[in-house]
C-alpha positions in Angstrom: 29.6 31.2 1.8 25.8 31.5 1.8 25.9 32.6 -1.9 28.2 29.7 -2.8 25.8 27.1 -1.1 22.8 28.6 -2.9 24.5 28.3 -6.3 24.9 24.5 -5.8 22.5 22.1 -7.4 20.1 20.3 -5.0 21.9 17.0 -5.3 25.3 18.7 -4.5 24.4 20.6 -1.4 24.8 17.7 1.0 28.0 16.4 -0.5 31.6 17.2 -1.5 30.8 20.4 -3.5 29.3 22.0 -0.4 32.3 20.9 1.7 34.6 22.7 -0.8 32.6 25.9 -0.1 33.2 25.5 3.6 36.9 24.6 3.1 37.6 27.7 1.0 35.7 30.1 3.4 37.5 28.8 6.5 41.0 28.4 5.0 40.9 24.8 6.3 43.0 21.8 5.1 40.1 19.4 5.4 36.4 19.6 6.2 34.2 16.7 7.3 30.4 16.5 7.5 28.5 13.8 9.5 24.8 13.3 8.4 22.9 11.8 11.4 20.0 10.7 9.3 22.1 8.4 7.1 25.1 8.0 9.5 27.4 8.9 6.6 30.6 10.9 6.7 31.8 13.0 3.8 35.4 14.5 3.8 37.0 17.1 1.5 40.7 17.4 1.8 43.3 15.2 3.6 43.1 14.9 7.4 46.2 14.1 9.5 44.4 14.1 12.9 41.5 11.8 12.5 38.9 14.5 11.6 36.2 12.0 10.6 36.2 10.2 13.9 36.3 13.4 15.9 33.3 14.8 13.9 31.3 11.6 14.5 32.2 11.7 18.3 31.1 15.3 18.6 27.6 14.3 17.3 27.5 11.3 19.6 28.3 13.3 22.7 26.4 16.3 21.5 29.1 18.9 22.2 31.4 21.1 20.2 35.2 20.5 20.5 38.2 22.7 20.0 41.8 21.3 19.6 43.9 24.4 18.9 47.1 22.4 19.1 46.2 20.4 15.9 43.9 23.0 14.5 40.8 20.8 14.7 37.4 22.4 15.4 34.1 20.5 15.4 30.6 22.0 15.6 27.3 20.2 16.1 24.5 20.9 13.7 21.0 21.7 14.9 17.6 22.5 13.4 15.5 23.8 16.2 16.1 21.5 19.2 17.0 18.5 17.0 20.6 17.6 16.4 21.1 16.7 12.7 24.8 16.1 12.4 28.2 17.7 12.9 30.8 19.5 10.8 34.6 19.4 11.5 37.4 21.7 10.3 41.1 20.8 10.3 44.0 23.1 9.6 42.4 26.4 10.4 44.9 28.8 11.9 42.6 29.6 14.9 39.2 29.0 16.2 37.9 32.5 15.5 38.1 31.6 11.8 35.3 29.2 12.4 32.3 31.6 12.3 29.2 30.8 14.4 27.4 31.1 11.1 29.2 28.0 9.7 27.2 25.3 11.6 24.0 27.2 10.9 24.6 27.2 7.2 25.8 23.6 7.3 22.6 22.5 9.1 20.5 24.4 6.5 22.4 22.8 3.6 21.9 19.3 5.1 18.2 19.9 5.6 18.0 21.1 1.9 19.7 17.9 0.8 17.3 15.8 2.9 14.3 17.6 1.3 15.6 17.0 -2.1 16.1 13.2 -1.4 12.6 12.9 0.0 11.1 14.6 -3.1 13.2 12.4 -5.4 12.1 9.2 -3.6 8.4 10.3 -3.7 8.7 11.1 -7.5 10.4 7.8 -8.2 7.8 5.9 -6.2 4.9 7.6 -8.0 6.5 6.8 -11.4 7.0 3.1 -10.3 3.4 2.9 -9.2 2.1 4.3 -12.5 4.4 1.9 -14.4 3.2 -1.1 -12.3 -0.5 -0.1 -12.9 0.1 0.2 -16.6 1.6 -3.3 -16.7 -1.3 -4.8 -14.8 -3.8 -3.1 -17.0 -2.0 -4.3 -20.2 -1.7 -7.8 -19.0 -5.3 -8.0 -17.9 -6.5 -6.8 -21.3 -4.3 -9.2 -23.1 -5.7 -12.1 -21.2 -9.4 -11.1 -21.5 -9.9 -11.9 -25.1 -8.3 -15.4 -25.3 -10.1 -16.4 -22.0 -13.5 -15.4 -23.4 -12.7 -17.4 -26.6 -11.8 -20.5 -24.6 -14.9 -20.3 -22.5 -17.1 -19.9 -25.6 -15.5 -22.9 -27.3 -15.6 -25.2 -24.3 -19.3 -24.2 -23.8 -20.1 -25.0 -27.4 -18.4 -28.4 -27.1 -20.3 -29.3 -24.0 -23.6 -28.3 -25.5 -23.0 -30.5 -28.5 -23.8 -33.5 -26.4 -21.2 -35.7 -28.1 -18.9 -36.1 -25.1 -18.4 -39.2 -23.1 -18.9 -38.9 -19.3 -15.2 -38.7 -18.7 -14.8 -36.1 -21.4 -17.7 -34.1 -20.0 -16.1 -34.1 -16.6 -12.8 -32.8 -18.0 -14.5 -30.2 -20.1 -16.3 -29.0 -16.9 -12.9 -28.7 -15.1 -11.5 -26.7 -18.0 -14.5 -24.4 -17.9 -14.3 -24.0 -14.2 -10.6 -23.2 -14.2 -10.8 -20.8 -17.1 -13.7 -19.0 -15.3 -11.5 -18.7 -12.2 -8.6 -17.3 -14.3 -11.0 -14.8 -15.9 -12.1 -13.6 -12.4 -8.5 -13.2 -11.4 -7.9 -11.1 -14.6 -10.9 -8.9 -13.8 -9.4 -8.3 -10.3 -6.0 -7.3 -11.8 -7.8 -5.0 -14.2 -9.8 -3.4 -11.4 -6.7 -3.1 -9.2 -4.8 -1.2 -11.9 -7.7 1.2 -12.4 -8.4 1.6 -8.7 -4.8 2.5 -8.0 -4.9 5.2 -10.7 -8.3 6.4 -9.6 -9.7 5.7 -13.0 -12.5 3.4 -11.9 -15.5 5.5 -11.2 -18.5 3.6 -9.8 -21.7 3.9 -11.8 -24.0 4.5 -8.8 -27.7 3.7 -9.1 -30.3 2.8 -6.5 -30.1 -0.8 -5.5 -32.2 -3.0 -3.2 -29.6 -4.6 -1.1 -31.4 -7.7 0.1 -32.4 -9.4 -3.2 -29.1 -8.3 -4.7 -27.1 -10.1 -1.9 -29.3 -13.2 -2.3 -28.7 -13.4 -6.0 -24.9 -13.1 -5.5 -24.9 -15.8 -2.9 -27.1 -18.1 -4.9 -24.9 -17.7 -8.0 -21.7 -18.3 -6.0 -23.0 -21.4 -4.1 -24.3 -23.0 -7.3 -20.7 -23.5 -8.2 -19.8 -25.4 -5.1 -21.5 -27.6 -2.5 -18.7 -27.7 0.0 -20.3 -25.4 2.6 -23.7 -24.6 3.9 -24.4 -20.9 3.5 -27.2 -19.1 5.5 -28.4 -15.6 4.7 -30.3 -13.6 7.3 -31.7 -10.0 7.2 -32.7 -8.1 10.3 -34.4 -5.1 8.7 -36.9 -4.0 6.1 -35.6 -3.8 2.6 -33.5 -0.7 2.1 -31.7 0.8 -0.9 -28.1 1.9 -1.4 -26.4 3.8 -4.2 -24.1 1.2 -5.8 -22.4 0.0 -8.9 -23.8 -3.5 -9.4 -20.7 -4.9 -11.1 -18.3 -3.6 -8.5 -20.4 -4.5 -5.5 -20.9 -8.0 -7.0 -17.1 -8.3 -7.2 -16.6 -7.2 -3.6 -19.2 -9.6 -2.2 -17.9 -12.4 -4.4 -14.5 -11.9 -3.0 -15.7 -12.0 0.6 -17.5 -15.3 -0.2 -14.5 -16.6 -1.9 -12.4 -15.7 1.1 -14.8 -17.4 3.5 -15.0 -20.6 1.4 -11.2 -20.8 0.8 -10.1 -20.3 4.5 -12.6 -22.6 6.3 -12.9 -26.3 6.7 -15.1 -28.2 4.2 -18.8 -28.6 5.3 -18.4 -25.8 7.8 -21.0 -23.0 8.0 -20.7 -19.7 6.1 -23.0 -17.0 7.4 -24.1 -13.8 5.6 -26.1 -11.3 7.6 -27.5 -7.9 6.7 -28.3 -5.2 9.3 -29.2 -1.5 9.1 -28.1 0.9 11.7 -27.2 4.6 11.9 -27.7 5.3 8.2 -25.6 2.4 7.1 -26.3 -1.1 5.8 -23.7 -3.7 7.0 -23.3 -7.0 5.2 -21.3 -9.4 7.3 -19.7 -12.6 5.8 -18.4 -15.0 8.4 -16.7 -18.4 8.5 -15.4 -20.8 11.1 -11.7 -20.6 9.9 -8.7 -19.8 12.0 -8.4 -16.4 13.6 -6.2 -13.8 12.0 -3.3 -12.6 14.1 -3.8 -9.1 15.5 -0.7 -7.7 13.8 -2.1 -8.7 10.4 -5.6 -7.1 10.8 -4.6 -4.2 8.7 -2.0 -5.9 6.5 -4.4 -8.4 5.0 -6.0 -5.5 3.1 -2.7 -4.5 1.5 -2.1 -5.3 -2.1 -0.6 -8.8 -2.6 -0.3 -9.5 1.1 -1.3 -12.9 2.4 -1.5 -14.1 6.0 1.6 -15.9 7.4 -0.5 -19.0 8.5 -2.1 -19.7 5.1 0.2 -18.4 2.4 1.8 -21.8 2.0 -1.4 -23.8 2.6 -4.0 -22.2 0.3 -3.4 -20.7 -3.1 -4.2 -17.1 -3.7 -2.9 -13.7 -5.0 -3.5 -11.3 -2.1 -5.6 -9.0 -4.3 -9.1 -9.8 -3.3 -9.5 -8.0 0.0 -7.5 -5.1 -1.3 -9.9 -4.7 -4.2 -12.9 -5.2 -2.0 -11.9 -2.5 0.4 -11.1 -0.1 -2.5 -14.6 -0.7 -3.9 -16.2 -0.1 -0.5 -14.3 3.2 -0.2 -15.4 4.2 -3.7 -19.0 3.8 -2.5 -18.5 5.9 0.6 -18.4 2.9 2.8 -15.8 0.7 4.5 -14.6 -2.9 4.8 -13.3 -4.1 8.2 -12.4 -7.3 10.0 -14.0 -8.6 13.2 -11.8 -11.1 14.9 -12.1 -11.3 18.7 -13.2 -13.5 21.5 -16.9 -12.7 21.0 -16.8 -13.9 17.4 -16.4 -17.5 16.2 -13.9 -17.6 13.3 -13.5 -14.6 11.1 -16.1 -12.0 10.0 -15.7 -9.3 7.3 -18.1 -6.4 7.5 -18.9 -4.4 4.3 -20.6 -1.1 5.3 -22.4 1.1 2.8 -24.4 4.3 3.3 -28.2 3.8 3.0 -29.8 5.9 0.2 -30.8 9.3 1.5 -28.6 8.8 4.6 -25.3 10.2 3.5 -25.1 9.2 -0.1 -26.2 12.6 -1.5 -22.6 13.7 -1.9 -21.8 10.8 -4.3 -22.6 11.7 -7.9 -24.7 9.1 -9.8 -23.2 8.2 -13.2 -25.5 7.2 -16.0 
């Protein structure tokens, strides 16, 4: 029997082909297998005495059963102390034809089938992930060139000085929306590369204070809906960072703060150094995020239940920002409790010469 089971293909060992091996070895009319992990019953042969239900009940009550009158014998399957199912035999001439090795072999066969399914699912998930990343990458590249062309053309039209005030306003709207679509495309491109671990940060020494001020100034120049204050509680320090990626992460945090807070409310950006790390906190006075969503908001494409129907978005920004923080040897976390007003996101990066030595600098 063991030889027969080993000769089966991995996708057959938990199904009817395996039951045929048990049926032949036990001289049974019918054999039934109950898989506890899937709650599925498989039967080989024709039962006259409700073998399937007897097999299920043996697992539920956790005990073997012998019905010599009808020739029905059921054995529970165990791996260690865990019960994984049950196997039933009908039509055997007597109980001693049901070897104690049968349930052991059946349990091992079932475990082998489970291992094969897990491996198949993981391989399929990996292939789907690679396919999804390739699609995102291709789409982002396809959008990049026409968007750059539109921006160049609309910029040239505005600089010509031949537009009426209303036309100038409409051209400005076009430029603003195309820029927003370009930023979204950049996020999609980075998302695809981050997921495939192709995006390697080009790390170089960077003074964090003036860099943050430039990012904030550039962002706030595009909108006047909020008052943004920047505070720093330490001497200027350096970090190893990729300017483009860190700019994208900080811009996303600012975008998040602006998007999910009331107009004219305060946005705060603070920089602090402690224990070898520099922490940049971006806070707003928006609604608190539910505790069960604290981790989920960093998932790809996830958006909070309270805002998904009120504010437009893709659910990519925080996911990309956290990936960028991790690529720099840092972290991105949410502070949202009674001691804080609104929502605060904290971007933490190692200070140069305090834990960054293990990150290779790319030229």
